[in-house]
N, C-alpha and C positions, 0 to 999 in steps of 0.2 A: 504494500499499499504506499510505503514511504517513497519507493521509486517512482510510482505514478505521480505523486505530488511533486517530486523534483522535476519530473519530465514536464509536467504542466507549467511550473514556474519558469523553467528554461525556455519552453516554447513561447510563453507569453513575453518574455524579455526579448527573445529574438524578433518576434513580430513588431514590438515597439521600436526596436532599433532599425528595422527595415522601413517602417513607416516614417521615422525621422530622416533616414537617408533619402527616401523618395521625395519628401517635402522639400529637403534641401536642394535636390536636383531640379525639381520643378520651379522653385523660386530663382534658381540661377538662370534658367532658360527663359523666364518671363521678360519681355521687353520692358526697359525702364525709360525714364525721362518724362517729357511732357506728354500728356495724353493727346492723341490725335483724333479729331472728329472724323468718323468713318464716312459721314455724308459728304464732307469736303473732298475726301480722296475719291469717292465714287463719282462726283460730279466733274472731276477733271477729265477732259478728253484729250488724250494723246493723239496728235495728228501726224500722219505721214505726208510728206510733201512729194508731189509729182510735177513733172514739166511735160509740155507737149505743144503741138502746133494745131490750131483750130483749122478744121476743114470745112465745117458747115455749122450754122446756127439755126435752131428751131425755137423761135419765140413762142409758138403755140404750145410746145411741149415743155418749154423751159430747159432745154438741153442743148448741149453743144457736142459735136463730134471732134474728137482729138486724135490726131496722128502722132507718131513717134512718141507715144506715152511712155515715160520712164521715171524711175525714182530719181528725185533730185539729189544734188550733191550733199545737201545737209542731212538727208535721211538715209544715205547709203555709204558703204565703203566699197572701194573697188571701182571698176570701170562700168560706165552706164550700159544698160541693155535695153534695146527697143522692145516694149511689150505689145506693140501693135496699135490698132485703132480702138478707141474706147468711146463709149457714150458717157458724157458727164452731166448729171443733173445739177444745175446751178443753184446756189443758195438763194432763198426768196429775196434777199436784199440786193442781189447782183443785177445790174443793168446789162442785159444781153446786147444792147446796142453799142456797148464799148468794145466788143470784139467782133472781128470779121475773119473770113478765111485768110490764113497766113499769119495771124497774130499768135505770138507765143504766149502761153499762160502758165501760171504756177498754181497748182491745185492742192489745197489742203484737204486731207481725206481722213475720216474715221475708218480705221481698218476693218470694222465690222460690216461696212457698207459695200466693200469690194466684192463684186461677183465675177470671179475669174472665168467661169464658163460662158457667161453671156457678154463679158467685157463691158460691164456697166458699173458705175460708182456714183455716189452721192457726195458732192463737194461741201465741206464746211466752210471753206474760204476759197475764193477764186480771184486771182489777180492777173490783169492783162499785162502783157510785156514781160519778157524774161531776160 
């Protein structure tokens, strides 16, 4: 009977020590510093920048056709690669009369709007002249 009591005490002490070690490890891995508002991080939109040359403008659809669509120097490393012709939906505040065929454009894009299979993208920002 005495050996069962000793085994119980030894097991209890072992579990307590394991719990203390686990808490110490978890506290060490918890980020410290000033708390960050998750809503602020979620609202930030990281944009990719693309460049290209306008081939046609559709005011009725609010789109422009862009040839030589490629990732801009600021958003890539290495040599540029032509990604083909893309249809770009302009932002609501963009005046489509400011671009015409042959105009270079810089397009700010939310990566989630890229449709690689249909070569369509929605622009967050659109700047004429590159």
